[in-house]
Structures are given as C-alpha cells and as structure tokens.
C-alpha positions as a printed Julia matrix, in Angstrom:
337×3 Matrix{Float64}:
  97.89  56.35  29.56
  98.5   57.8   26.09
  96.23  60.59  24.94
  94.83  61.48  28.36
  94.81  65.19  29.22
  93.39  66.0   32.62
  91.85  69.07  34.24
  91.37  68.8   38.01
  88.98  70.92  40.07
  89.33  70.96  43.85
  91.23  72.38  46.79
  95.0   72.51  46.51
  96.1   72.45  50.16
  98.58  69.75  51.14
  95.97  67.72  53.04
  93.35  67.79  50.28
  92.54  65.0   47.84
  92.64  67.38  44.87
  96.3   68.12  45.5
  97.03  64.4   45.87
  95.43  63.65  42.5
  97.43  66.43  40.83
 100.65  64.93  42.19
  99.46  61.51  41.01
  98.86  62.82  37.48
 102.38  64.23  37.36
 103.78  60.96  38.69
 102.01  59.15  35.85
 103.36  61.64  33.32
  99.92  62.95  32.39
  99.44  66.5   31.09
  97.33  68.09  33.83
  96.0   71.47  34.94
  94.54  72.33  38.33
  91.71  74.78  39.03
  91.47  75.89  42.65
  87.82  75.75  43.73
  88.01  78.5   46.35
  87.32  81.4   43.9
  83.81  80.0   43.36
  83.03  80.93  46.97
  84.84  84.27  47.12
  82.49  87.2   47.56
  81.54  89.43  50.44
  80.71  87.81  53.75
  77.09  88.91  53.38
  76.72  87.36  49.92
  78.31  84.13  51.08
  75.97  83.98  54.08
  72.9   84.5   51.89
  74.0   81.88  49.35
  74.77  79.45  52.16
  71.23  79.8   53.44
  69.98  79.17  49.9
  71.12  75.56  49.88
  74.89  76.1   50.35
  75.21  77.2   46.75
  78.61  78.73  45.84
  78.26  82.47  45.25
  80.1   82.39  41.9
  78.97  78.98  40.67
  78.01  80.17  37.18
  81.14  82.17  36.48
  83.44  79.51  37.88
  81.69  76.76  35.89
  82.16  78.71  32.67
  85.84  79.05  33.54
  86.09  75.27  33.97
  84.65  74.71  30.49
  86.91  77.37  28.97
  90.06  75.98  30.56
  89.17  72.41  29.64
  88.58  73.41  26.02
  91.79  75.45  25.78
  93.78  72.63  27.36
  92.17  70.11  24.99
  91.27  68.0   28.01
  89.99  64.47  27.59
  88.84  64.29  31.23
  87.75  66.68  33.96
  88.06  65.26  37.48
  86.4   67.11  40.35
  86.66  66.3   44.05
  84.02  66.59  46.75
  81.19  69.09  46.36
  82.95  70.71  43.43
  81.49  74.07  42.29
  80.67  72.97  38.74
  77.14  73.41  37.4
  75.05  70.84  35.6
  75.05  73.06  32.5
  78.84  73.06  32.48
  78.95  69.29  32.77
  76.55  68.96  29.84
  78.74  71.31  27.8
  81.79  69.2   28.6
  79.89  66.14  27.46
  78.93  67.81  24.18
  82.59  68.57  23.6
  83.52  64.93  24.15
  85.18  65.55  27.53
  84.54  62.91  30.2
  83.57  64.3   33.61
  84.4   62.37  36.78
  83.74  63.1   40.44
  85.51  61.62  43.46
  82.89  62.12  46.16
  84.96  62.75  49.29
  81.91  63.27  51.54
  78.38  61.93  51.76
  76.01  64.45  50.11
  73.18  63.23  52.36
  75.07  64.2   55.51
  72.78  66.85  57.0
  75.74  68.9   58.21
  76.66  69.66  54.59
  73.46  68.91  52.68
  73.44  70.93  49.44
  70.36  70.47  47.21
  72.04  72.16  44.22
  74.83  69.58  44.29
  72.45  66.62  44.38
  70.9   67.95  41.16
  74.35  68.16  39.56
  75.68  64.7   40.47
  73.66  62.75  37.84
  75.3   64.87  35.11
  78.72  63.3   35.71
  79.79  60.44  33.47
  80.97  58.51  36.54
  80.8   59.17  40.28
  83.35  57.41  42.49
  82.49  57.1   46.17
  84.86  55.91  48.93
  81.88  54.72  50.99
  79.79  51.69  50.12
  76.82  52.88  52.15
  75.7   55.53  49.64
  76.26  53.67  46.36
  72.62  52.64  46.02
  71.45  56.14  46.95
  73.61  57.55  44.15
  72.1   55.12  41.66
  68.59  55.98  42.83
  69.46  59.66  42.41
  70.05  58.95  38.73
  73.84  58.87  38.46
  74.83  57.27  35.16
  77.65  55.17  36.57
  78.66  54.7   40.21
  81.73  52.91  41.51
  83.24  52.3   44.93
  86.8   53.61  45.19
  88.56  53.93  48.56
  90.76  56.76  49.72
  94.52  56.29  49.38
  97.85  57.75  50.46
 100.47  60.0   48.85
 103.95  58.4   49.16
 105.77  61.74  48.96
 103.74  63.14  51.87
 102.68  60.2   54.02
 105.8   58.56  55.45
 107.34  58.25  58.93
 109.75  60.93  60.16
 112.07  61.16  63.13
 112.61  64.01  65.57
 109.75  63.48  68.04
 110.2   65.07  71.45
 110.17  63.12  74.7
 106.63  64.36  75.34
 105.49  63.18  71.9
 107.08  59.77  72.45
 105.24  59.48  75.77
 101.81  59.65  74.11
  99.73  56.49  74.43
  96.94  57.37  72.0
  97.13  59.93  69.2
  94.09  61.2   67.33
  94.04  63.72  64.49
  90.67  65.1   63.43
  87.91  67.4   64.54
  85.9   67.05  67.74
  82.75  65.67  66.11
  79.99  64.81  68.57
  80.05  61.11  67.7
  83.81  60.97  68.4
  83.6   62.31  71.94
  82.48  59.1   73.74
  85.46  57.04  72.53
  87.96  59.77  73.28
  86.49  60.37  76.74
  86.63  56.64  77.48
  90.36  56.65  76.72
  90.97  59.68  78.92
  88.95  58.22  81.81
  90.98  55.02  81.54
  94.09  57.02  82.4
  95.72  56.85  78.98
  97.95  59.68  77.79
  95.87  61.04  74.89
  96.98  63.71  72.41
  94.26  65.33  70.28
  95.14  67.26  67.13
  92.44  69.13  65.23
  89.68  71.63  65.75
  87.38  72.25  68.72
  88.84  69.84  71.27
  89.62  72.8   73.51
  85.9   73.62  73.71
  85.4   70.65  76.04
  86.74  71.29  79.54
  87.6   67.65  80.23
  89.47  67.28  76.93
  91.16  70.69  76.83
  94.34  69.43  78.58
  94.78  66.93  75.75
  94.22  69.37  72.87
  97.33  70.04  70.79
  95.85  72.37  68.17
  96.04  71.81  64.43
  98.87  69.72  63.0
 100.43  70.12  59.59
 101.73  67.09  57.71
 105.28  67.58  58.95
 103.99  67.34  62.52
 101.87  64.28  61.76
 104.8   62.51  60.11
 106.77  63.03  63.32
 104.16  62.25  65.98
 102.37  59.34  64.26
 105.19  56.76  64.55
 106.2   58.17  67.96
 102.84  57.5   69.66
 102.17  54.02  70.98
  99.01  53.85  68.88
  96.84  56.0   66.64
  93.07  56.05  67.04
  91.22  55.92  63.73
  87.52  56.84  63.84
  85.07  57.07  60.98
  82.47  59.82  60.64
  79.18  58.09  61.28
  77.14  61.05  60.02
  79.11  60.65  56.79
  78.34  56.91  56.63
  82.07  56.23  56.37
  83.47  52.72  56.42
  87.01  54.07  56.44
  88.72  57.46  56.29
  91.7   59.15  54.67
  93.59  58.48  57.9
  92.96  54.74  57.47
  95.66  54.85  54.78
  97.78  57.76  55.97
  98.43  56.44  59.49
  99.96  53.08  58.46
 101.9   54.78  55.66
 103.4   57.05  58.34
 104.33  54.06  60.5
 101.57  54.29  63.11
 100.06  51.38  65.02
  96.34  51.32  64.23
  93.56  51.25  66.82
  90.68  51.01  64.36
  86.94  51.43  64.63
  85.57  48.05  63.55
  83.88  48.33  60.14
  83.55  45.92  57.2
  85.7   48.23  55.05
  88.47  48.34  57.64
  88.46  44.55  57.85
  88.55  44.35  54.07
  91.69  46.5   54.14
  93.5   45.11  57.18
  92.16  41.61  57.71
  91.19  39.94  60.96
  91.69  41.47  64.39
  95.4   41.75  65.3
  96.51  40.75  61.81
  97.51  44.32  60.93
  95.49  46.35  63.42
  93.5   46.15  66.64
  89.76  46.78  66.29
  87.3   48.17  68.8
  83.5   48.11  68.64
  82.46  51.13  70.7
  83.37  53.34  73.65
  82.86  50.38  76.0
  85.57  48.43  74.16
  88.1   51.03  73.05
  89.87  51.52  76.39
  90.38  47.78  76.89
  91.95  47.41  73.45
  94.12  50.49  73.99
  95.4   49.16  77.32
  96.32  45.86  75.65
  98.32  47.7   73.01
 100.05  49.87  75.59
 101.16  46.79  77.51
 102.45  44.91  74.43
 105.2   46.92  72.71
 106.41  44.03  70.56
 102.9   43.54  69.2
 102.62  47.27  68.49
 105.78  47.14  66.42
 104.61  44.04  64.56
 101.19  45.5   63.81
 102.6   48.82  62.61
 105.01  47.04  60.26
 102.3   44.71  58.95
  99.85  47.55  58.3
 102.49  49.66  56.57
 103.43  46.76  54.33
  99.74  46.07  53.57
  99.15  49.66  52.45
 102.43  50.55  50.75
 102.64  47.3   48.78
  98.96  46.97  47.97
  98.34  49.48  45.14
  96.8   52.06  47.45
  98.42  55.27  46.19
  96.46  58.12  44.65
  98.22  57.29  41.38
  96.66  53.82  41.57
  93.24  55.37  42.2
  93.66  57.83  39.33
  94.54  55.04  36.94
  91.38  53.21  38.0
  89.21  56.26  37.38
  90.7   57.09  34.02
  90.4   53.47  32.94
  86.69  53.27  33.8
  84.27  53.15  30.9
  82.01  56.24  31.03
  78.27  55.78  30.87
  76.67  56.63  27.52
C-alpha cells in the first residue's frame, strides 16, 4: 500500500487489538507508530474516580488528544487508526481532517452497552471518517448517531500469536470443556449447565472464583502461552458472545480455531456465516438447555472433535481472517467526504 503512513492509538498488551494491528502494519511493510492509550487515564485515583462519574471521560483527554495530533503531524501520517473507546477528542479528529489525515476507528465494544456507556465518546464517533464495527447489531445505530461512514468488519486472529502449542499436562488434557473469559452474568447459566451435567470444566478469566459452585473450576487468568497450550488439549472450547455487547461473534471465535481448538459455539447468524451449518466446522448450541447435550455429544465422539477442529482451523487460517487482512480492508476503504 504505497504512500500509507499509519499512527495507531490503543492498548499495546499482547491480547489487545491495537497490538495486533501494529504487528499487521509491520507485516505489510507499512511505516507505523503506536501511541499507548493508557497515559490518557493516568492521574490520581481521586481524579480518575471523579472523571469516571462524569461520563467515563479520560482524565487527560485534552492533553493526550493534542499529543495524537502532534505525533501524526510529525510522522507525516496519512491515517490514524484508533481502537475501542480511544481517548481522542472530537477537536483532535477535526484537526486531523483539516491536515488531510484520515481517521478510522475499529469499535471493539458496543458504545450503547450500559456497563461502559460513555456519553463523551458517542459525541466523538461521528467525527471519524469511517467507523468499523465487528457487530452487525449496532450498524444502524451508528448511522443514526451521525457517523459519516460505517462498515461491518469482523475480528480476526494474529498468526504469530494464535497457534496450537504442545506441552499440556495430564490434568489439562483431561478437561472436557475449556472457557476463557470473564464471569459475566449472562455467561453463568451455560457454564453452570455444563458443570451440573458432570463435565470437567476449566474456567480461565476473572471473577469465576466469586461463585462458590464454580470456584473449583476456576483456573485464574491465562496468558497467551497458556491458551496456546490448553486450547488444543481440551476436548472442546466453549465460545460465548457478550449479549450486553450485542455481539454476534467474539475475538475468541477466531483465536480458538487458529489455536487448534474444537468449537462449541453459541448459535448466532455471524457464527454461522463464519463456520457454516451445524457440525460442518463447529457444534452450535442455542441456550443453557441445549449446551450440555451438545457438549456430551462432542465428548463421546473424539473422531468428530478432531475433524471439526481441523475444519475450523482451515476455514479461519485459509480464509483471509488475519489482522493484516482487516487492516488492508480499512486502509482501502473510501473515507466519507
């Protein structure tokens, strides 16, 4: 992509989309700089608490936004790509536009999710040249909000991070159902149904140990090295969407098959668009009444598990689903006038 110079704004941890897009830019040979978003929130605990009550506004939004403009100008950027609820003000986005720099946002979460509702950010979103959302359910809301251009763009996987690894312990290989993610309230019924059905469930992520019945299954937080090891070792991997986020799929929808896991998927139109009919590449379940039955079928059919895992991995790894593919799509989009 000759002539493209990219500034990225986001969180740089290994599990974050911002870091994946930076790696994608380097893979594509694009000149790129990364601005870590965390400094926009760094102040005293008291200041952060006050600003959070005032609409979840970052404490240093103004100063950080000016730094984004300065860095983009110095770098002679053609594009600025932000991820999630990026701490960039509307004034900064207008200044980028005046300088001929195209601003893009990859909207990792639903801004109308009440758990993270931020009025300041909703005012900023229409200032972007293009907003890319991985969920179809909020596209019309974004257009109604006044966004100039809105496009659906799914999550993806990072080939250098999301791959199967060996070395699982006997206990890890004995797991029937693996789940990685936080203990959201709408996830509890499905997980409890699996536990009550007598399946060996391993739960990685936050807050599972707060529930007495699930505490024996809590394994704490898992880094990517751990997930690469335990994902292909488990008989199946449960993949749930966040209903409060209006998700049709999740980051794990791509990462699990790339890591060699057998998918037990929440049935959504987006999942079927990705993986086809039931038992083509994955096994679907409708709700907590159905999930245990499907999990038992998978546990009792090892040959089918192997076939499904291989089919899903091929579907994802050979289907232009890397973050480099997504970045090319975004940079090739025509910005709104």
